[in-house]
C-alpha positions as YAML, in Angstrom:
chain: A
units: angstrom
residues:
- id: 1
  name: MET
  ca: [-23.12, 38.68, 1.41]
- id: 2
  name: ILE
  ca: [-22.63, 35.24, 3.20]
- id: 3
  name: ASN
  ca: [-18.94, 34.83, 3.64]
- id: 4
  name: ILE
  ca: [-18.55, 30.94, 3.72]
- id: 5
  name: VAL
  ca: [-15.44, 28.49, 3.44]
- id: 6
  name: LYS
  ca: [-15.27, 27.11, -0.05]
- id: 7
  name: GLU
  ca: [-13.06, 24.18, 0.34]
- id: 8
  name: TYR
  ca: [-11.33, 22.11, 3.09]
- id: 9
  name: ARG
  ca: [-7.96, 20.25, 2.90]
- id: 10
  name: VAL
  ca: [-7.31, 16.67, 4.18]
- id: 11
  name: ALA
  ca: [-3.96, 15.33, 3.64]
- id: 12
  name: LEU
  ca: [-1.51, 12.57, 4.95]
- id: 13
  name: PRO
  ca: [1.08, 13.29, 7.46]
- id: 14
  name: ALA
  ca: [4.60, 14.39, 6.94]
- id: 15
  name: TRP
  ca: [5.85, 10.93, 8.64]
- id: 16
  name: ILE
  ca: [4.35, 8.77, 5.95]
- id: 17
  name: ASP
  ca: [7.18, 9.67, 4.09]
- id: 18
  name: ASP
  ca: [9.53, 7.73, 6.50]
- id: 19
  name: GLU
  ca: [7.00, 4.80, 6.74]
- id: 20
  name: LEU
  ca: [7.10, 4.10, 3.00]
- id: 21
  name: ALA
  ca: [10.58, 4.52, 2.59]
- id: 22
  name: ASP
  ca: [11.53, 0.79, 2.78]
- id: 23
  name: VAL
  ca: [8.38, -0.34, 1.16]
- id: 24
  name: PRO
  ca: [8.58, -1.58, -2.21]
- id: 25
  name: ALA
  ca: [5.94, -0.19, -5.18]
- id: 26
  name: VAL
  ca: [4.36, -3.55, -5.29]
- id: 27
  name: VAL
  ca: [3.52, -5.83, -2.45]
- id: 28
  name: PRO
  ca: [2.40, -9.12, -3.60]
- id: 29
  name: GLY
  ca: [1.28, -11.12, -0.44]
- id: 30
  name: ARG
  ca: [-1.99, -9.50, 0.90]
- id: 31
  name: GLU
  ca: [-0.76, -10.49, 4.96]
- id: 32
  name: ASP
  ca: [2.54, -8.14, 3.81]
- id: 33
  name: ARG
  ca: [-0.05, -5.35, 2.57]
- id: 34
  name: MET
  ca: [-1.99, -5.58, 5.91]
- id: 35
  name: ARG
  ca: [1.40, -5.76, 7.95]
- id: 36
  name: LEU
  ca: [1.86, -2.31, 6.69]
- id: 37
  name: VAL
  ca: [-1.71, -1.23, 7.34]
- id: 38
  name: HIS
  ca: [-1.06, -2.26, 10.82]
- id: 39
  name: ARG
  ca: [2.22, -0.44, 10.87]
- id: 40
  name: LEU
  ca: [0.56, 2.62, 9.89]
- id: 41
  name: ALA
  ca: [-2.29, 2.40, 12.16]
- id: 42
  name: ASP
  ca: [0.03, 2.11, 15.23]
- id: 43
  name: ARG
  ca: [2.27, 5.02, 14.42]
- id: 44
  name: ASN
  ca: [-0.94, 6.91, 13.29]
- id: 45
  name: TRP
  ca: [-2.35, 7.40, 17.06]
- id: 46
  name: ARG
  ca: [1.12, 7.60, 18.44]
- id: 47
  name: GLU
  ca: [1.91, 10.85, 16.09]
- id: 48
  name: GLY
  ca: [-1.66, 12.18, 17.27]
- id: 49
  name: ASN
  ca: [-3.33, 12.58, 14.01]
- id: 50
  name: GLY
  ca: [-6.23, 10.56, 14.89]
- id: 51
  name: GLY
  ca: [-7.34, 7.02, 15.77]
- id: 52
  name: PRO
  ca: [-5.56, 3.84, 15.42]
- id: 53
  name: PHE
  ca: [-6.44, 3.27, 11.80]
- id: 54
  name: ALA
  ca: [-5.23, 2.72, 8.43]
- id: 55
  name: ALA
  ca: [-5.80, 1.60, 4.76]
- id: 56
  name: LEU
  ca: [-4.27, 1.41, 1.58]
- id: 57
  name: VAL
  ca: [-5.62, 0.64, -1.81]
- id: 58
  name: ALA
  ca: [-3.43, -1.67, -4.17]
- id: 59
  name: GLU
  ca: [-3.89, -3.20, -7.78]
- id: 60
  name: ARG
  ca: [-5.58, -6.65, -6.42]
- id: 61
  name: ASP
  ca: [-3.68, -8.94, -8.76]
- id: 62
  name: THR
  ca: [-0.41, -7.34, -8.67]
- id: 63
  name: GLY
  ca: [0.07, -6.11, -5.46]
- id: 64
  name: ARG
  ca: [1.04, -2.61, -6.62]
- id: 65
  name: ILE
  ca: [0.16, 0.06, -4.14]
- id: 66
  name: VAL
  ca: [-1.72, 2.76, -5.17]
- id: 67
  name: SER
  ca: [-2.49, 4.74, -2.23]
- id: 68
  name: VAL
  ca: [-2.37, 4.83, 1.68]
- id: 69
  name: GLY
  ca: [-4.45, 6.35, 4.21]
- id: 70
  name: VAL
  ca: [-4.41, 6.86, 8.00]
- id: 71
  name: ASN
  ca: [-6.93, 8.85, 10.14]
- id: 72
  name: VAL
  ca: [-6.64, 12.35, 10.35]
- id: 73
  name: VAL
  ca: [-9.53, 13.49, 11.92]
- id: 74
  name: LEU
  ca: [-7.64, 15.41, 14.46]
- id: 75
  name: ALA
  ca: [-4.77, 16.63, 12.32]
- id: 76
  name: SER
  ca: [-7.61, 18.00, 9.89]
- id: 77
  name: GLY
  ca: [-10.74, 18.70, 12.33]
- id: 78
  name: VAL
  ca: [-12.82, 16.96, 9.35]
- id: 79
  name: SER
  ca: [-14.87, 14.07, 11.20]
- id: 80
  name: SER
  ca: [-14.98, 12.22, 7.67]
- id: 81
  name: ALA
  ca: [-11.57, 12.11, 7.19]
- id: 82
  name: HIS
  ca: [-11.21, 8.68, 8.05]
- id: 83
  name: ALA
  ca: [-8.55, 6.27, 6.91]
- id: 84
  name: GLU
  ca: [-10.50, 4.53, 4.22]
- id: 85
  name: VAL
  ca: [-12.03, 7.83, 3.08]
- id: 86
  name: VAL
  ca: [-8.68, 8.92, 2.77]
- id: 87
  name: ALA
  ca: [-7.03, 5.84, 0.90]
- id: 88
  name: LEU
  ca: [-9.95, 5.84, -1.40]
- id: 89
  name: GLY
  ca: [-9.63, 9.75, -2.28]
- id: 90
  name: LEU
  ca: [-6.24, 9.65, -3.03]
- id: 91
  name: ALA
  ca: [-6.34, 6.43, -5.07]
- id: 92
  name: GLN
  ca: [-9.17, 8.16, -6.85]
- id: 93
  name: MET
  ca: [-7.00, 11.04, -7.76]
- id: 94
  name: ALA
  ca: [-4.07, 8.86, -8.84]
- id: 95
  name: THR
  ca: [-6.16, 7.19, -11.28]
- id: 96
  name: GLY
  ca: [-7.78, 10.16, -12.38]
- id: 97
  name: GLY
  ca: [-11.80, 9.34, -11.85]
- id: 98
  name: TRP
  ca: [-14.36, 8.41, -8.93]
- id: 99
  name: ASP
  ca: [-14.68, 4.79, -10.10]
- id: 100
  name: LEU
  ca: [-11.66, 2.49, -9.13]
- id: 101
  name: GLY
  ca: [-13.82, -0.07, -10.87]
- id: 102
  name: ALA
  ca: [-13.75, 2.06, -14.22]
- id: 103
  name: THR
  ca: [-13.30, -0.02, -17.63]
- id: 104
  name: GLY
  ca: [-9.67, -0.49, -18.75]
- id: 105
  name: LEU
  ca: [-8.38, -0.32, -14.84]
- id: 106
  name: PRO
  ca: [-6.81, -3.17, -13.05]
- id: 107
  name: SER
  ca: [-9.13, -4.27, -10.21]
- id: 108
  name: HIS
  ca: [-8.27, -2.82, -6.93]
- id: 109
  name: GLU
  ca: [-8.66, -3.56, -3.16]
- id: 110
  name: LEU
  ca: [-8.90, -1.82, -0.28]
- id: 111
  name: VAL
  ca: [-7.10, -3.24, 2.52]
- id: 112
  name: VAL
  ca: [-8.06, -1.82, 6.61]
- id: 113
  name: ASN
  ca: [-7.45, -3.05, 9.97]
- id: 114
  name: TRP
  ca: [-10.89, -3.87, 10.82]
- id: 115
  name: ARG
  ca: [-14.11, -3.91, 9.51]
- id: 116
  name: PRO
  ca: [-15.35, -0.42, 8.06]
- id: 117
  name: CYS
  ca: [-17.48, 2.06, 10.52]
- id: 118
  name: VAL
  ca: [-21.19, 3.13, 8.93]
- id: 119
  name: GLN
  ca: [-19.68, 5.82, 7.00]
- id: 120
  name: CYS
  ca: [-16.44, 4.18, 5.43]
- id: 121
  name: TYR
  ca: [-18.96, 1.30, 4.52]
- id: 122
  name: GLY
  ca: [-20.77, 3.46, 2.19]
- id: 123
  name: ALA
  ca: [-17.71, 4.99, 0.89]
- id: 124
  name: THR
  ca: [-16.17, 1.62, 0.16]
- id: 125
  name: LEU
  ca: [-19.71, 0.42, -1.33]
- id: 126
  name: TRP
  ca: [-19.51, 3.32, -3.92]
- id: 127
  name: SER
  ca: [-15.56, 3.47, -4.69]
- id: 128
  name: GLY
  ca: [-15.58, 0.98, -7.36]
- id: 129
  name: VAL
  ca: [-13.02, -1.34, -5.33]
- id: 130
  name: ARG
  ca: [-13.85, -5.19, -6.42]
- id: 131
  name: THR
  ca: [-12.30, -6.42, -2.85]
- id: 132
  name: LEU
  ca: [-12.19, -5.75, 0.68]
- id: 133
  name: VAL
  ca: [-10.26, -7.10, 2.74]
- id: 134
  name: VAL
  ca: [-10.13, -6.76, 6.74]
- id: 135
  name: ALA
  ca: [-8.10, -7.75, 9.56]
- id: 136
  name: GLY
  ca: [-11.31, -8.79, 11.56]
- id: 137
  name: GLU
  ca: [-14.75, -7.58, 12.61]
- id: 138
  name: GLY
  ca: [-16.75, -7.80, 15.72]
- id: 139
  name: PRO
  ca: [-17.29, -6.00, 18.91]
- id: 140
  name: GLU
  ca: [-13.91, -6.28, 19.78]
- id: 141
  name: LEU
  ca: [-12.64, -2.92, 18.29]
- id: 142
  name: GLU
  ca: [-15.50, -0.71, 20.19]
- id: 143
  name: GLU
  ca: [-15.06, -2.59, 23.28]
- id: 144
  name: ILE
  ca: [-11.30, -1.82, 23.09]
- id: 145
  name: THR
  ca: [-11.02, 1.33, 21.87]
- id: 146
  name: THR
  ca: [-14.43, 3.09, 22.78]
- id: 147
  name: PHE
  ca: [-14.88, 4.25, 19.41]
- id: 148
  name: ASP
  ca: [-18.73, 4.21, 17.85]
- id: 149
  name: GLU
  ca: [-18.42, 2.30, 14.50]
- id: 150
  name: GLY
  ca: [-22.02, 3.06, 14.22]
- id: 151
  name: PRO
  ca: [-25.36, 0.81, 13.40]
- id: 152
  name: LEU
  ca: [-24.16, -1.62, 10.80]
- id: 153
  name: GLY
  ca: [-26.19, -4.49, 9.74]
- id: 154
  name: ALA
  ca: [-25.35, -7.89, 10.30]
- id: 155
  name: ASP
  ca: [-25.18, -8.62, 6.44]
- id: 156
  name: TRP
  ca: [-22.66, -5.92, 5.80]
- id: 157
  name: ALA
  ca: [-20.63, -8.55, 3.92]
- id: 158
  name: GLU
  ca: [-23.57, -10.02, 2.13]
- id: 159
  name: GLN
  ca: [-24.35, -6.66, 0.73]
- id: 160
  name: PHE
  ca: [-20.81, -6.00, -0.57]
- id: 161
  name: GLU
  ca: [-20.65, -9.13, -2.22]
- id: 162
  name: ALA
  ca: [-24.31, -8.66, -3.94]
- id: 163
  name: ARG
  ca: [-22.55, -5.81, -5.39]
- id: 164
  name: GLY
  ca: [-19.50, -7.52, -6.89]
- id: 165
  name: ILE
  ca: [-17.24, -6.72, -3.97]
- id: 166
  name: GLU
  ca: [-15.21, -9.71, -2.49]
- id: 167
  name: VAL
  ca: [-14.84, -9.38, 1.28]
- id: 168
  name: VAL
  ca: [-11.69, -11.40, 2.60]
- id: 169
  name: GLY
  ca: [-11.58, -11.39, 6.22]
- id: 170
  name: ASP
  ca: [-9.53, -12.43, 9.51]
- id: 171
  name: VAL
  ca: [-6.14, -11.12, 7.90]
- id: 172
  name: LEU
  ca: [-3.88, -10.88, 10.90]
- id: 173
  name: ARG
  ca: [-6.41, -10.21, 13.24]
- id: 174
  name: ASP
  ca: [-4.43, -10.59, 16.19]
- id: 175
  name: GLU
  ca: [-1.97, -7.72, 15.25]
- id: 176
  name: ALA
  ca: [-5.06, -5.43, 14.62]
- id: 177
  name: LEU
  ca: [-6.21, -6.39, 18.30]
- id: 178
  name: ALA
  ca: [-2.72, -5.69, 19.45]
- id: 179
  name: VAL
  ca: [-2.54, -2.17, 17.94]
- id: 180
  name: PHE
  ca: [-6.05, -1.58, 19.23]
- id: 181
  name: ARG
  ca: [-5.04, -2.38, 23.12]
- id: 182
  name: ASP
  ca: [-1.56, -0.49, 22.80]
- id: 183
  name: TYR
  ca: [-4.06, 2.73, 22.08]
- id: 184
  name: ARG
  ca: [-6.50, 2.11, 24.85]
- id: 185
  name: LYS
  ca: [-3.65, 1.44, 27.25]
- id: 186
  name: ALA
  ca: [-2.46, 5.10, 26.25]
- id: 187
  name: VAL
  ca: [-5.43, 6.70, 26.67]
- id: 188
  name: ASP
  ca: [-6.09, 5.21, 30.13]
- id: 189
  name: GLU
  ca: [-2.38, 6.23, 31.12]
- id: 190
  name: ALA
  ca: [-2.67, 9.49, 29.55]
- id: 191
  name: ASP
  ca: [-4.69, 12.51, 29.63]
- id: 192
  name: GLY
  ca: [-3.39, 13.76, 26.06]
- id: 193
  name: ILE
  ca: [-4.93, 11.39, 23.96]
- id: 194
  name: VAL
  ca: [-8.65, 12.57, 22.55]
- id: 195
  name: VAL
  ca: [-10.85, 9.74, 21.74]
- id: 196
  name: TYR
  ca: [-13.31, 11.66, 19.15]
- id: 197
  name: ASN
  ca: [-16.60, 9.95, 18.79]
- id: 198
  name: ALA
  ca: [-20.15, 10.41, 18.28]
- id: 199
  name: ARG
  ca: [-22.22, 11.59, 21.56]
- id: 200
  name: GLY
  ca: [-24.02, 8.47, 22.14]
- id: 201
  name: GLY
  ca: [-27.25, 9.99, 22.95]
- id: 202
  name: THR
  ca: [-25.71, 12.50, 25.35]
- id: 203
  name: ALA
  ca: [-25.82, 16.16, 25.29]
...
């Protein structure tokens, strides 16, 4: 008989409770939601869980926070455990189903500290969220952090819009770049920070 692993677990780190202790259940402003995402992203890499990435799912109109996610690739050993995937999965657990746009549910939005990578692009597309809020897009993330975000098409935002998902960009962009720069500085100064990534064509 073949002995195979039958499940894997992806969970938020314990320090999340400390970070959320002073956060109200409802955060009405999008900039305030993004500030929370930046705060989580900055602490995440400092704690060694994964890269400088975080996300949250909120009810779009009320601002009620449904879930948060951080990148836990290093902590979990699972390459797909990106912040968006974690936040979306936890929101789906919280709402009781795979479709965050299902009839009877409020409209949900995903707030993330940069345009999604190719994996998280697909995860967002199929999640049922009605809005995607990003701090920014463009080459800066890859240039600063050296992460490979994958071959996402230039029409990525239009593809969301064509599927009924509004894209809101440039929300606290400079703050996102500041987190990435702090991460890169730490990478350059220390040997203990792992930049996990695709191999980029190398062996």
